[in-house]
N, C-alpha and C positions, 0 to 999 in steps of 0.2 A: 504494499500500499504506499502511496505517495505521502511524504511528510507535508505538514502544514506550511513549511517555509518555501515550498516550491521545488524542492529537490527531490530527486528519486532516490530510492534505496540502493544499496549496492547490488542487491539481486535484480532490481528493475534495470539498472545500468548494464548488468552482466547479459541480461535477456536482450536488451537493445543491441549490444555488441553482437551476440550471436545471430539475431534476426538480420542484421545488416552484413556482417562479415562472414558468417559460416553458412556452409550449404547443408543445413540441418532442417530436419522436419520439426514442426511444433512439439511433438512427443520427445524428440531428442533434446531439443532446448529445455523443456521442463525437467527432463532427467538430469541434464548438466547443471541447471540452476538450483534444482531441489525444490521445485514447486509443482503443483498439479496443473492440469490443462485449463481448468476453470479460472484459476488465478492469471494464467497468461492471457486467456481471452478477456478477462475484466481489464487488465492492464492495457491491452492493445486498444480497448475502447475508451479509455480515459484520455481526455484531451492533452493533459500534460505529458503523458507517456508518448502519445502519438506525435506531439510537437517535438519532444526530445529525439525521437526516433527519425523524424523527418529532417531535423537539423543535423543529426549525426551522419544520416546518409548523404546529405548535401555536402558536408565537410569531407566525407570520405570520397565522394565523386570529384570534388575540387582537387584533393590530394592526388587522385589517380590522374586526372587530366594534367596536372603539374608534372607528374612523373613521366607520362607520355611525351610531353613537350620536351623534357630534358632528354629522353631517349631519341626523340626526333632530331633535335639539334646536334646531339652526339653522332648520330648516324650520318647526318649531313656533313659534318666536319670530317669524319672518317672518309667519306666518299670524296670530299673535295681534296683531302690528302693523298688520294690515290689508293686507299685500302681496297684491294681487289675483292676480298671476301665480303666486305660490307656492300660494295657495289652490286655483287651477285646476290646477296641476301635481299637488298632493296628491290632489285629487278624481279627476283622471284616472287616476292610478296606483292608485287605489283602485276603479276600474272604473266611475266616475261620469262623466257628460259634462256639465259645468257650463255649457257654451255652448248646450245646447238649452234653449228657452224654451217654457214652457207659459203661455198667457195665458187668463184666464177672467174674464168679467164676472160678479160675483156678484149684480149688480142685475138681471140678465136674468130676465124673468117666464117660468116654465115652465107650459105649458098641457097639461093631459092631458084629453083628450076621452073620456069614457066614457058610453055611453048609446045614442042612437038609431042612429048608424052601425054600432056594434058589433052591436046587436040585429038589423039588417037582414041582415047577412052570415050570421047563424046559421041 
């Protein structure tokens, strides 16, 4: 149960952490926190708990986006520095396969026969 001063109990905070961060069922969360399913259901429907969970999720999402941005910038720097493995990784994750090679000899003569053989077939 939430305290009167607006703070959640340690168990409520633990439940929020598991709800946001863990890939667990409600039953598993209840077992981990040491509460029954009715308690979790009641907490989840309390405005203060729901607000805390929403804010916790928002902060977690912001932290994840910041981490992704750091990784993106690091990957860009490695590519710019000529790190071949990073270039390959980026290209593969963009749907390209940089290990496939296509070779062509642009000095090859191309001969197109138009004339007597085509006329005979007609």
